[in-house]
N, C-alpha and C positions, 0 to 999 in steps of 0.2 A: 773601220770601227765607227759605230754610231756616235752622235754627239753625247748621248746619255752615257754610253759605255766609256767614252773618252774621259768624261768628267769623273766617273768612278775610278778609272785607272789612275788619273792624275792625283786624285785625293788619296788613293792608297799609296802612291809613291811618296807623298808628302807626309804631313802630320797625321793624316788618317782621321776618320770619324767613327768612333765606336757606335755600333747599333745602326749604321746606315744600311738600308736594305740593298741586296745585290741587284744588278741590272736584270731586267725581265728576260725571259727566254726568247730565243730567236723568233718563235712562232707563238706569240701571246694570243690568248683567246680574244675574240672580237669584243670590243668595248672595254677591255681592261686597260689600265694605265699605270705607269710606275708611281709608287707612293713616295712623295717627298718627305723630308724630315718633319716631324710633328712635335708638339710640346711634350710628348712622352719620351722622346728619344734624345738623350744628351749628346752634345757634340763636344769635341775636344779642341775647338778653336780657342784663340786667346780670350774670347768673350764668354766662353762657357764656364759654368761653375758647378754643375751637378757631379758630385763625387761620392765615393764610399759605397755602402751597401745599397743606397737608394739608386745610384746609377747602375750598379750591377744587377738590380732587380728588374730593370727595364729590358723587355724583349721586343725587338723590332718585328713587325709583321712581315709576312712574305710579300713578294712583288704583286700578287693578285689580291689577297685579302678576301673577306667574305663578300657575297653579292651585295652591291650597293643598293639597288632598287628594293630588294627584299628588306634590308635593314632599315631603310628610310620609311617604308610603309609601316613597319612596326613602330618606329618612333613617332610618326604622324598620328597613329592610333593612340599611343600613349599620351601625346600632347592633347588630343581631343578629349579622351576619357578622363584623364587625371586633371587636366585644366578645367573641364566643366565641373568635375567633382569639387575641386578646390573653390571655384566661384560659388557654387550652390551651397556649400557647407562652411563658408567663411574660412577657407583654408587658402588664403592669398599666397602664403609662402610656398605651399605645394604647387599651385598653379604657376608661380614665377619660376621655381626651380626646374620643373619638368619642361617648361617651354625653353628655358636656357639650355638644358641638357639636349633638347632636340635641335637647338640652334648650333650647338657644338657638333652634333652628329652631322648636320648639313654642311658645316664647315669642313669636316673631315672628308665628306663625300666630294665636295668641290675641290679639295686638294688632290684627290685621286683622279677625278674625272671632271674637266671643265664644263661638261654638259649640265652639271648640278649647281653651277654657279648662280643661276637666277634664284633657285630656292634658298641658297645660302644668303644671298643679298636681301631677299624678302624677310627672312627671319632675323638677320642682323639689323636690318632697317627698323624692325619693331623695337629693338633695344636701343638703337640710336635715338629714335624719336621718343621712345618712352623715357629714357634717361634725361633728354632735354626737357620734356614736359614736367617730369618729376622735380628736377632741380629748379626750374623756373617757378613752379608752384610753391616749392619750399622757400625760395627767396622772397616771394611775395608774402607768404604767410609770416615769415620771420620779420619782415619789414613792417607789417601792420600790427604786430603784437604790442600790447601795452607794456610799459616799463622797460623799454629797450635800453640796453646798455652797450658798452664798447664791444663785448663779446657777441651780442646778438647782431649788432650792426656789421661787425666783421664777418659773422657767419652768413648774413644775408648777401653780402658782397661776394663771398666765396661761392655760395650757392648759385648766384647769378652768373659768375664766371664759369662755374662748372656746367651750367646749361649751355652756354656758348661753346665751350670746349667739347662737350658731348656731341653737339651737332657737327662741329668741325672734324670730328674723327671719321666722318663719312668720306673725307678727302683722303685719297690714297697716300700722298706723301706724309701727311700727319700720322696716319695709322701705321705706316711702315716705321717711321721714327719712334713712335710710341712703343710698338712691339719690340724694336731693337733695344730700347732703353729698359723696358720691363724685364724681358727675357734674356737680354744680353747675348744675342745670337745674330748672325748675318743671314740666316735662313728665314726668309719671310714667307709665311703661309697664311691662308685664310683663318686657320685655327688660331695661330699666334695673334693675328690682328684682333680677333674677337676676344681672346683672353686678355690682351692688353687693354682693350676698352673696359672690360668688366673690372679688372684690377684698378684701373684709373678711377672709375666711378666709386668704387668702395673707399678708396683713400680720400677722394674729394668730399665724401659724405661725413667724415669724422667731425670736423669743426661745426658744420651746420647741425649735425645730429646731436652733438653735445648741447648746443644752444636750445634745441627743440625739446630735449628730454624732460626738463622740469614741467613744461606745460603738458606734454604728452602723458606723463605720469599722473597728473591731476585728472586728466580725462579718463585714463584707464582705471584709476582707482574707483571711479563711479560706475564701472561696469558691474552688472549683477553676476556675471559668470567669472570664474577664476581666470587669471592671465594665461596659465598653462593647464590644459586638461588632457585627457587621453587622446582625443582627436588631434589636438595641436601637436602633441609630442610625436605621434605616429606620422602625421602629415609632414612634419619637419624631417624626420628620418628618411621617409620615402623620397621626399623631394631632393634632399642632399645626396642620397644614394644614386638617384637617376641623374643628377647633375654630374657626379663623379663618373658614372658610366658613359654619359654623353661626352664628357670632357676627354676621355681617352679613346673615343671612337668605337664603342661597343656596337657590334652588329654591322658597322659600316667600314671600319678600318681593322678591327680586331675581333676574333671569335671569342668564345667564353674563356678558353684556356689562356690565350694571350692577354685577355683583359685582366684575369686574375693575377697573372704574373706582373703585368704592368702596374697594377695597383699595390703590389707588394704584399699580397695575401698568401701567407705560407703557414703550414702547420708548425706550432712552436716546438723547439727542441728543449730537452731538459734544462740546459743552461739558461734558457730564456725566462724560465719562471723566477729565477733569482733576480734577473733584470726587471721583471714585472713587479716584484715585491719592492725592490729598491726604488723603482719609478713612482709607485703609489706613495711610499713614505716620503720621497723627496717633494712631490707635488703638495702633499698634505702639510708637511712642515713649512714649506715655502709660503703657502697660503696663511697658515696660522701665524707665522712670524710677521708677515706683512700686515695682517689684520691687527696684531698687537701694537705695532708701530703706528699704524694709521689711527687706531682708537685713542692712542695716547697723545699724538702730536697733531693729528688732523681729524678731530672728532666730528666736525660737520660733514666731511667727506665720508667718514665711516658710517654715520647715520644715513646718508644718502644711499650708499651701497647696500647697507643692511635692509633698508626699505625696499630696494629693488629685489633683493634676494627673497624677502618675505612675500612680496607681491607675486613673484614668479613661482616659488616653491614652498611657501609657508604652509599651504593647505594640502599638499600632495599626500602626506602620510607615507607609510612604508611602501605600499604597492606603487604609488605614484613616484616615489623617490627611486625605486628600482627601475621603473619604466623610463624616467628621465635620464638616469645613468646610461641605460642601454641605448636609448634613442640618440642622445648627444654623442656618446662614444662612437657608435657605428657611423652615424651620418656625418659628423664633423671630421672624423679621422679619415674616412674614405675620401671626402672632398678635399681636405687640406693636406694631410700627410700622404694620402694614397695617390690622388690625382695631381695635385698642384706642386707639392714639394720637389719631386724629381726634376721638374723643369724650372721652377721659380727659385729654388734654393731654400735652405733651412731657415735662415734669419728673415728673409723677405716674406716667406710664407707665414712665419710667426707674426710679423707685422700686420699682414692682411687679416690673420686670425683675430688679433687684438682689435683691429679696426671694425670688425663686425660686432663688437660688443660696446657700442657707444652709449648704451644705457647705463654703464658704470662711469664712475669718476675717472680722472686721469690716473689715480692710484690703482683703481681696479683694472683699468686697461693695461697699465704697466705690469701688474701681476699676471694678467692673462698672457701678455707678451712673453714673460719668463716661463710660464707654464707651456706655452707653445714651443719655445726653444727646447725645453726638456723633452717634450713629446717628439719633436723633430729629431733629436739625437737618438732617442729610442727607436724611431722608425729607421734611421740610417744604420744603426748598429745591429738591429734585429729584423723587424718587419712591421708592416702596417698592422698586422694581427695583434702584435704585442702592444702597439700604441693604442689600439682600440680597447684592449683589455685594461690597460692602465688608466685610460681616460674614463672608462665606464666605472671602474671600482672607485676611483677618486671622486667622481661626481656623486656617486651614491653616498660616500662618506660626507662630502660637503653638504649635501641636501639633508642628511640625517642630523647633522650637527648645526646646520644653518649658519655656517661661518662666513663672515665678511664678504669679500669681493671676488673670490676665486672661483665661483661656480661658472662652468663654461657650457 
């Protein structure tokens, strides 16, 4: 019995791991390699926590998977074309997301075949260096701003520490420990290490981002063009969608059918429409309730969040509001609840989701955390499709009524 088959046999005799791919056939095609566990496949070890419908929706790929080289060529073309488009047309988010999606695709390729490890290290290195430079620059900017207070000084220190930590994640022992802590699994892969780095950077940005928001809002308020326009909305949706596809290994680890299953995209059943209606009402009432409390007891924070909402969506109108709802609902739910939640867990995914909204006050972020939990429960109990529909309809209602801090 080969060492790989013996490990599979031993695991099946013990606690077992749901979704672990079977051993490869005796005569595997040349160049193929067994696929190790990835962030999309939950394990049932004591450290695992992916449960419910989210776990059941995950389908493990076969031992061979799609052709790696062909999939990577497509991803490299996407990075080149979409990245260049983003840079030329001031779509920085699109360029960032498609490059990160390609980095995840390369990580999946390296997990399947070590021959692709240099490409994975190259793309991952871009984010390690980029994160280091970004946090170092943010720390310097915060430290040199006028009117520095305790929060800004603390934020500058955290940003400086984040720069050092981002660079240190290039060391294998630290990246292994970080991935274990974030994803709570003993199975270390290139994909998990990259995912752990990104989650860490998002969380480290919260306090520096809070401190930088007031100055950034003043700068953005002087722009002649609106904060959100059709191009920005479409670019964000496309970028987040490509990030979700790369995160689950589309074209490299999974074909289209397996990718759709992994992301939890399924046709709604009749009973799901009642869940969808209840979800929209719950999100809307939650937002309205928090806004009322915030306006009464924390008026300064309410005015800050209201100003952000008006800057982002105040001039969109009906057509722009519809587009915002669709773009945010599709892009954010595919990335958060579709790709990330089955591996990171419901609550922690909601935390990351809220951390991406540092332009709001702490009350606004707490509201978005609660909204993320509700959307996560909907994803687990039904599907990502229903979560997308709920998020889309809710955002359209929030934009049309320009309520408080709950727009996502």
